[in-house]
Structure formats: structure tokens, C-alpha cells
C-alpha positions in Angstrom: -23.4 -101.1 -262.3 -23.0 -101.3 -258.7 -23.6 -103.5 -255.5 -25.3 -102.9 -252.5 -22.2 -101.9 -250.6 -23.0 -104.5 -247.7 -22.4 -107.6 -249.7 -26.1 -108.6 -249.7 -28.5 -109.0 -252.2 -31.0 -106.1 -252.4 -34.7 -106.5 -251.5 -37.4 -106.6 -253.9 -37.2 -103.9 -256.6 -40.1 -101.6 -257.1 -41.1 -100.2 -260.5 -40.3 -96.7 -261.7 -42.2 -93.9 -260.2 -45.6 -93.2 -262.2 -45.1 -90.5 -264.8 -41.3 -90.6 -264.4 -39.1 -90.0 -267.5 -37.0 -93.0 -268.1 -34.9 -91.3 -270.7 -33.8 -93.1 -273.9 -32.9 -96.4 -272.2 -34.4 -96.7 -268.8 -33.9 -99.5 -265.9 -35.3 -102.4 -268.1 -32.5 -101.9 -270.5 -29.1 -103.6 -270.3 -27.4 -100.4 -271.0 -28.7 -98.9 -267.8 -27.6 -101.7 -265.6 -24.1 -101.9 -267.2 -23.1 -98.3 -267.6 -22.7 -97.6 -263.8 -20.0 -100.2 -263.6 -16.7 -98.7 -262.6 -14.7 -101.0 -265.4 -16.3 -98.5 -267.8 -13.2 -96.2 -267.2 -11.0 -98.8 -268.3 -13.3 -99.6 -271.2 -13.3 -96.0 -272.4 -9.6 -96.3 -272.3 -9.7 -99.4 -274.6 -12.0 -97.4 -277.0 -9.5 -94.6 -277.2 -6.9 -97.0 -278.3 -9.0 -98.6 -280.6 -10.6 -95.4 -282.2 -7.1 -93.9 -282.8 -6.2 -96.6 -285.3 -8.6 -95.2 -288.0 -6.1 -92.5 -289.6 -9.0 -90.1 -290.4 -10.7 -90.3 -287.3 -7.7 -89.7 -285.0 -6.7 -87.0 -287.5 -10.1 -85.2 -287.0 -9.3 -85.4 -283.2 -5.7 -84.1 -283.6 -6.5 -81.3 -286.0 -9.7 -79.8 -284.2 -8.5 -80.1 -280.4 -5.3 -79.6 -278.3 -5.6 -83.3 -277.4 -2.3 -83.3 -275.0 -3.3 -80.2 -273.3 -7.0 -81.0 -272.7 -7.1 -84.6 -272.7 -8.5 -85.0 -269.3 -11.2 -82.6 -270.2 -11.9 -84.6 -273.4 -12.1 -87.7 -271.3 -14.5 -86.1 -268.7 -16.7 -84.6 -271.3 -17.1 -88.1 -272.9 -17.9 -89.9 -269.8 -20.6 -86.9 -269.2 -21.9 -87.5 -272.5 -22.4 -91.2 -271.9 -23.9 -90.6 -268.5 -26.3 -88.0 -269.9 -27.5 -90.4 -272.6 -27.9 -93.4 -270.4 -29.2 -92.0 -267.3 -30.7 -88.3 -268.2 -34.1 -87.3 -269.1 -35.2 -87.5 -272.6 -34.7 -84.0 -273.2 -31.3 -83.9 -271.8 -30.3 -86.8 -273.9 -31.6 -85.2 -277.1 -30.0 -81.8 -276.2 -26.6 -83.2 -275.6 -26.9 -85.2 -278.9 -28.1 -81.9 -280.8 -24.9 -80.1 -279.2 -22.3 -82.5 -280.4 -23.8 -82.7 -283.9 -23.8 -79.2 -284.2 -20.1 -78.9 -282.9 -19.3 -81.8 -285.6 -21.0 -80.1 -288.4 -18.5 -77.2 -288.4 -15.2 -79.2 -288.2 -13.1 -80.8 -291.1 -9.6 -82.2 -291.2 -6.9 -83.0 -293.7 -6.3 -86.7 -294.6 -2.8 -87.5 -293.5 -2.1 -89.6 -296.7 -3.8 -87.7 -299.5 -4.0 -84.2 -298.1 -7.9 -84.3 -299.1 -10.0 -82.3 -296.7 -13.1 -84.1 -295.2 -15.9 -83.5 -292.7 -15.2 -84.9 -289.1 -18.9 -85.9 -289.0 -18.6 -88.2 -292.2 -21.0 -91.2 -291.6 -18.1 -93.8 -292.0 -16.1 -91.8 -289.2 -19.0 -91.6 -286.9 -19.8 -95.4 -287.3 -16.1 -96.3 -286.6 -16.2 -94.1 -283.5 -19.6 -95.9 -282.5 -18.8 -99.2 -283.0 -15.2 -98.8 -281.3 -17.0 -97.7 -278.3 -19.8 -100.4 -278.0 -17.2 -103.2 -278.6 -15.0 -101.8 -275.9 -17.7 -101.1 -273.3 -19.1 -104.8 -273.9 -15.8 -106.3 -274.2 -14.3 -105.2 -271.2 -17.6 -105.5 -268.9 -18.0 -109.1 -269.9 -14.4 -110.0 -269.7 -14.3 -108.5 -266.3 -17.0 -110.5 -264.9 -20.4 -108.7 -265.6 -22.9 -111.6 -266.0 -24.5 -110.9 -269.5 -26.0 -113.6 -271.5 -25.4 -113.8 -275.3 -29.0 -112.5 -275.7 -28.3 -109.5 -273.4 -25.1 -108.7 -275.3 -26.9 -108.6 -278.5 -29.5 -106.4 -276.8 -26.8 -104.2 -275.6 -25.4 -103.6 -279.2 -29.0 -103.1 -280.3 -30.0 -100.5 -277.6 -27.0 -98.6 -278.4 -28.0 -97.5 -281.8 -29.9 -94.7 -280.1 -26.8 -93.2 -279.2 -25.6 -93.5 -282.9 -28.7 -91.8 -284.0 -27.9 -88.8 -281.7 -24.6 -88.4 -283.1 -26.1 -88.1 -286.7 -26.1 -91.7 -287.9 -29.0 -93.6 -289.5 -29.6 -96.4 -287.0 -30.7 -98.8 -289.7 -27.2 -98.9 -291.0 -25.5 -99.4 -287.4 -24.8 -103.0 -286.1 -27.7 -104.1 -284.4 -26.1 -107.4 -282.6 -22.7 -108.9 -281.7 -22.3 -110.7 -284.9 -23.0 -107.5 -287.1 -20.5 -105.7 -284.7 -17.8 -108.5 -285.4 -18.6 -108.4 -289.3 -18.2 -104.6 -289.1 -14.7 -105.1 -287.7 -13.8 -107.5 -290.2 -14.7 -105.1 -293.0 -12.9 -102.2 -291.6 -9.4 -103.6 -290.7 -7.9 -103.0 -294.2 -8.4 -99.1 -293.4 -6.7 -99.4 -290.2 -3.1 -98.3 -289.3 -1.1 -97.1 -286.3 0.3 -93.9 -287.9 2.0 -91.0 -286.1 -1.4 -90.0 -284.6 -2.3 -93.1 -283.2 1.4 -93.7 -281.7 1.0 -90.2 -280.2 -2.3 -91.3 -278.5 -0.6 -94.5 -277.4 2.4 -92.4 -276.1 -0.1 -90.0 -274.2 -2.3 -92.7 -272.7 1.0 -94.7 -271.4 1.9 -91.5 -269.2 -0.6 -88.7 -269.3 0.5 -85.3 -267.8 -0.6 -84.5 -264.3 0.5 -81.8 -261.9 3.8 -82.3 -260.3 2.2 -83.3 -256.9 0.1 -86.2 -258.5 3.0 -87.5 -260.5 3.8 -90.3 -258.1 0.4 -91.5 -257.7 0.0 -91.3 -261.6 3.2 -93.5 -261.8 1.8 -96.0 -259.4 -1.8 -96.4 -260.3 -2.1 -95.3 -264.0 0.3 -98.0 -265.9 -1.7 -101.1 -264.6 -4.9 -99.5 -265.6 -3.9 -98.3 -269.1 -1.9 -101.7 -269.7 -5.2 -103.5 -269.0 -7.1 -101.4 -271.5 -4.2 -102.1 -274.1 -4.1 -105.5 -273.2 -7.6 -106.0 -273.8 -7.4 -105.0 -277.3 -7.8 -107.6 -280.0 -4.4 -109.2 -281.3 -4.6 -107.6 -284.6 -4.6 -104.0 -282.9 -1.5 -104.9 -280.8 0.1 -105.9 -284.2 -0.9 -102.6 -285.6 0.6 -100.7 -282.7 3.8 -102.8 -282.7 4.3 -103.6 -279.1 3.4 -106.7 -277.3 0.9 -107.3 -274.7 0.4 -109.8 -272.2 -1.3 -113.4 -272.9 -4.9 -113.2 -273.0 -5.5 -115.3 -270.0 -3.4 -112.9 -267.8 -5.2 -110.0 -269.1 -8.6 -111.5 -268.4 -7.5 -112.7 -265.0 -6.3 -109.1 -264.3 -9.6 -107.7 -265.6 -11.6 -110.0 -263.2 -9.5 -109.0 -260.3 -9.6 -105.2 -261.0 -13.5 -105.6 -261.5 -13.8 -107.2 -258.0 -11.6 -104.7 -256.4 -13.4 -101.7 -257.9 -17.0 -103.2 -257.4 -16.1 -103.5 -253.8 -16.1 -99.7 -253.3 -19.6 -98.8 -252.3 -21.7 -98.0 -255.2 -23.3 -94.9 -253.5 -19.6 -93.6 -252.8 -18.6 -94.1 -256.4 -21.6 -92.5 -257.8 -21.0 -89.4 -255.7 -18.4 -88.3 -258.2 -19.4 -85.3 -260.4 -21.8 -85.1 -262.3 -23.8 -87.7 -260.4 -25.8 -89.0 -263.4 -27.0 -92.2 -261.8 -27.9 -90.7 -258.3 -30.0 -87.9 -260.0 -31.7 -91.0 -262.3 -32.5 -93.1 -259.1 -33.9 -89.8 -257.5 -36.1 -89.3 -260.5 -37.0 -93.0 -261.0 -37.2 -94.2 -257.8 -35.0 -96.9 -255.7 -36.0 -99.7 -257.9 -34.1 -98.1 -260.7 -30.7 -98.8 -259.0 -28.1 -100.1 -261.5 -27.1 -103.7 -260.2 -25.5 -106.8 -261.4 -28.1 -108.7 -259.3 -30.7 -107.3 -261.7 -28.9 -108.4 -264.5 -28.8 -111.9 -263.3 -32.3 -112.3 -262.1 -33.9 -110.7 -265.1 -31.8 -112.7 -267.6 -34.9 -114.9 -268.2 -37.3 -111.9 -268.8 -34.8 -110.0 -271.1 -34.0 -113.1 -273.1 -37.6 -113.9 -273.7 -38.3 -114.2 -277.5 -40.0 -111.1 -278.9 -38.7 -108.6 -276.4 -36.4 -106.7 -279.0 
């Protein structure tokens, strides 16, 4: 989600171009308006911290990829996948989902406690990955100042059952609102732990490897961002990891400050970064499809109208 880059409100928004393919979400969705926000990167780090607390889910990652050697590539591929699903054409999104399902179908891993082999696309693991991601995206966006009403937050959770379908889940078994998402985490918590794999992820995220010339920049810029992602986790996650976090009020204050700073960078500049999903979507759909916090605020009454779901 971006601003106009000038600090002024955009003019009247035109509808999408006739015949344009809105993809799986489209400009009328909360997801479309939210996923262009720069705080999504911090939200993505929070999702990794959270996902690593499921012993089988994180073992599936560790056993089937060289996480430390290709962590940046994995992060970028995940961001590309989310961008394609949100802003790509229907065909591109379905193709991306098929590619992920095909890869996961071939993979298995060994339970770190029992030694049992299990498929990495087991529904309970896919559901954990999905819910941890959706919860992290929604939590960081709202806590950093994105103006979502409670009904819009519920719509965001419901809309993203589309992405659950694309990775191989039955949407009927996926939380459809924030209350369902909270209930899911209550049910799953007894299964979570910070074993050696989770601690390895924590160690990596606190100081990821970079080329020697970039080490100074990483040491300056990365710790505050990773610290915010970790700090925004629920208290029970901090307890599992075994290291403290700043007070919640401090975390919220820094999330809002970071959000203001990042959102002050002109959206057109931020969206130039590869692979440019948002700019491509705007060219396809027209200027009225521009993701914007102004759109979320002014459309709240329409989106919250009974029966829209």
C-alpha cells in the first residue's frame, strides 16, 4: 500500500479498465490495498519467526533446502509468490500455485522427535504456514498504522483463503475471520516448540550472511528491523524462544514510526524494485487500481456494508 508521494490526497479514482483481468483479488479487495505496504517486509520476517516454532514445519524447510546458503533467495521467492497471487493475472496466480504444489508434493522430511517420515504438504503443516503468514501480515500492518476496521480485518482473513487453496488446502477448513484465526492459534499452541531448528532460524535472522562489503550496512540497518519483527510476536512465542522482547508499547511505537518513515518513500520509487508486480497490475487495470491507505479509509463504509462477503 502506498501514498501518492506528494503528501496530498489522490483525485477521484476511476474504475478498472473494461475487460481487464483483476486476478484473484482485484482492487476492491482489502488484500490488494494492503500488500503494497512496505511494512510487509517486516511482517514477512515475523512470519518466519512464527512458522519456525512448528517442529515439523521448520524441519521440512531445513531438510529440503540449504536455508543458510539460500535464505535471501527463499525470502525473495516467497515475496514474488505473494506478489504474483495478489497482483498478477488469474492465469499467473494459478500457475504459481500449481508450481508450488508440484514441488511440495515430491518432498518429505523426518520428524525430529519420533524419526517418522512425513510429507511436507501435509494439510496440518500447510495450514500452520498459511495461518502464521496471514496473522503476521495482518498484525504488523494494523499495528504499524494501516487503517483497517475490524470488518476489513475479517475480510482480509477471508480473502486469503484463496492463497490457501493455491498451496493445496481446502478453503472450507481454513479460518475465515480474525476470531477463527485466534481460535486456531489457541488449538495449535501445545504443538509448538523452539527446538534446534527454530533456534537456528532465530540465529540466522538476527545476523544473516551478506557479502563483506555489506556487513557494515547490515549491522546498522538489519538489527532494528529484525528486532521489530521478533518484538511483534505474541508473548508466548517470546517465551518459547527463551529471549525477552521490548515492552509491547515500545514495539508498537517503533512499528508506527518505522511505518511512517518507510511510507514516506514515494510509492512509485518503492514499487520499481523487481519484479514490479504492482506497477504491472496498475498498467493492466488502470490508475484507479493504485493501492492506497486513502482508499482503505474512504471505502470502509462500502467494504463494511452487510452482505458484501
